[in-house]
C-alpha positions as CSV (number, residue, x, y, z in Angstrom):
1,M,0.0,0.0,0.0
2,G,1.3,3.5,-0.9
3,I,0.5,6.5,1.2
4,S,1.6,10.0,0.1
5,I,1.0,13.0,2.4
6,S,1.9,16.6,1.5
7,L,1.4,20.1,3.0
8,V,1.9,22.7,0.3
9,D,2.1,26.5,0.1
10,R,0.9,26.7,-3.6
11,P,-2.1,25.8,-5.6
12,I,-2.8,22.1,-5.6
13,A,-2.1,20.3,-8.9
14,R,-4.0,17.1,-9.4
15,P,-1.4,14.3,-9.3
16,S,-1.4,12.1,-12.4
17,L,-3.1,8.7,-12.3
18,L,-1.8,6.4,-15.0
19,F,-3.9,3.6,-16.4
20,P,-3.9,0.7,-16.5
21,L,-3.7,0.1,-12.8
22,D,-2.2,-3.1,-11.5
23,G,-5.6,-4.9,-11.3
24,S,-5.9,-5.0,-7.5
25,S,-8.0,-1.8,-7.2
26,G,-11.6,-1.8,-8.5
27,A,-12.3,1.8,-7.4
28,V,-10.5,5.1,-7.3
29,V,-12.2,8.0,-5.5
30,E,-10.9,11.5,-5.8
31,F,-12.1,14.4,-3.7
32,F,-11.3,18.1,-3.9
33,G,-12.2,20.3,-0.9
34,V,-12.9,23.7,-2.5
35,V,-13.2,27.0,-0.7
36,R,-16.7,28.3,-0.9
37,G,-17.6,32.0,-1.2
38,R,-19.4,32.2,2.2
39,E,-18.2,31.3,5.7
40,A,-20.6,31.5,8.6
41,G,-23.1,33.3,6.4
42,K,-20.7,36.0,5.3
43,A,-19.1,36.6,1.9
44,I,-15.3,35.8,1.9
45,A,-12.5,36.2,-0.5
46,A,-10.4,33.3,0.8
47,L,-9.6,31.1,3.7
48,D,-6.2,31.5,5.5
49,Y,-5.0,28.0,6.6
50,E,-2.4,27.9,9.3
51,A,-0.7,24.6,10.5
52,Y,1.6,23.4,13.1
53,R,3.4,21.6,10.2
54,A,5.5,18.9,12.0
55,M,2.5,17.8,14.1
56,A,0.0,18.1,11.3
57,R,2.1,15.9,9.0
58,K,2.6,13.3,11.8
59,E,-1.1,13.2,12.5
60,L,-2.0,13.0,8.8
61,E,0.3,10.1,8.4
62,R,-1.1,8.3,11.5
63,I,-4.7,8.9,10.4
64,A,-4.0,7.8,6.9
65,A,-2.3,4.6,7.9
66,E,-5.0,3.7,10.5
67,T,-7.8,4.4,8.2
68,A,-6.4,2.7,5.1
69,R,-5.3,-0.4,6.9
70,R,-8.8,-1.5,7.9
71,E,-10.5,-1.5,4.5
72,G,-8.0,-2.9,1.9
73,C,-6.8,0.5,0.7
74,H,-4.1,0.1,-2.0
75,D,-3.1,3.7,-2.5
76,L,-3.8,7.0,-0.7
77,V,-2.7,10.5,-1.8
78,L,-3.5,13.5,0.4
79,I,-2.5,17.1,-0.3
80,H,-3.5,19.9,2.0
81,R,-2.7,23.5,1.1
82,V,-1.8,26.1,3.8
83,G,-1.7,29.8,3.6
84,I,-4.3,31.9,1.7
85,V,-6.5,29.8,-0.5
86,P,-8.9,32.0,-2.7
87,V,-12.5,31.2,-3.2
88,G,-13.0,28.5,-5.9
89,E,-9.6,26.9,-5.3
90,P,-9.0,23.6,-3.6
91,S,-7.5,23.5,-0.1
92,L,-7.6,19.6,0.0
93,Y,-7.0,16.8,-2.5
94,L,-7.6,13.2,-1.6
95,R,-7.3,10.1,-3.8
96,V,-8.1,6.6,-2.5
97,A,-7.7,3.4,-4.5
98,A,-9.3,0.3,-2.9
99,E,-10.5,-3.1,-4.0
100,R,-14.2,-2.0,-3.9
101,R,-16.0,1.3,-4.3
102,G,-17.7,1.1,-0.8
103,A,-14.4,0.8,0.9
104,A,-12.8,3.6,-1.2
105,F,-15.7,6.0,-0.3
106,R,-15.7,5.0,3.4
107,I,-11.9,5.5,3.7
108,A,-12.2,9.0,2.0
109,E,-15.1,10.1,4.3
110,E,-13.5,8.8,7.5
111,L,-10.1,10.3,6.7
112,I,-11.7,13.7,6.0
113,Q,-13.7,13.6,9.3
114,K,-10.6,12.6,11.3
115,L,-8.5,15.3,9.6
116,K,-11.0,18.0,10.6
117,A,-11.2,16.7,14.2
118,D,-7.6,15.8,15.0
119,V,-5.1,17.6,12.7
120,P,-3.6,20.9,13.9
121,I,-4.7,22.9,10.8
122,W,-6.8,26.0,11.4
123,K,-8.6,28.2,9.0
124,A,-9.7,31.9,9.2
125,P,-11.9,33.6,6.7
126,V,-10.4,36.5,4.7
127,P,-13.3,39.0,4.3
128,S,-14.5,39.9,0.8
129,R,-13.7,43.4,-0.2
130,L,-16.9,43.6,-2.2
131,P,-20.2,44.3,-0.5
132,A,-22.5,41.4,-0.2
133,A,-25.1,41.1,-2.9
134,S,-28.6,42.3,-2.1
135,P,-31.4,39.7,-2.2
136,P,-33.6,40.0,-5.3
137,G,-36.0,42.9,-5.2
138,E,-34.1,44.7,-2.4
139,R,-32.4,48.1,-3.0
140,R,-29.3,49.4,-1.4
């Protein structure tokens, strides 16, 4: 089983996936966590991610190994961006290859939930410089 974990300060580039695979994986799930334009009901321009890098990497490796071991994961790639991530750009990329699709989806979901709960990566909204749009029919 291969596990690749990266914390990056630049836009995430989707890692290549070369087919044909070796025949052991029947499913490959990819997930991009993309910054939305609203946080807590307010318009934002970006999210600013801060991490305690050494601990974050260690926790990501631990979580990935624990999660992947249980369900027959064959390959796992996780990239988390830190720093300012503008709206519409991914802050997280995850790829899971497993024998069956159910396992691949479960591994991805569990890993994301554990990442959010246990990994020392924090986010803060960067306010939008533009005023929020008025609801239809309302004047400013």
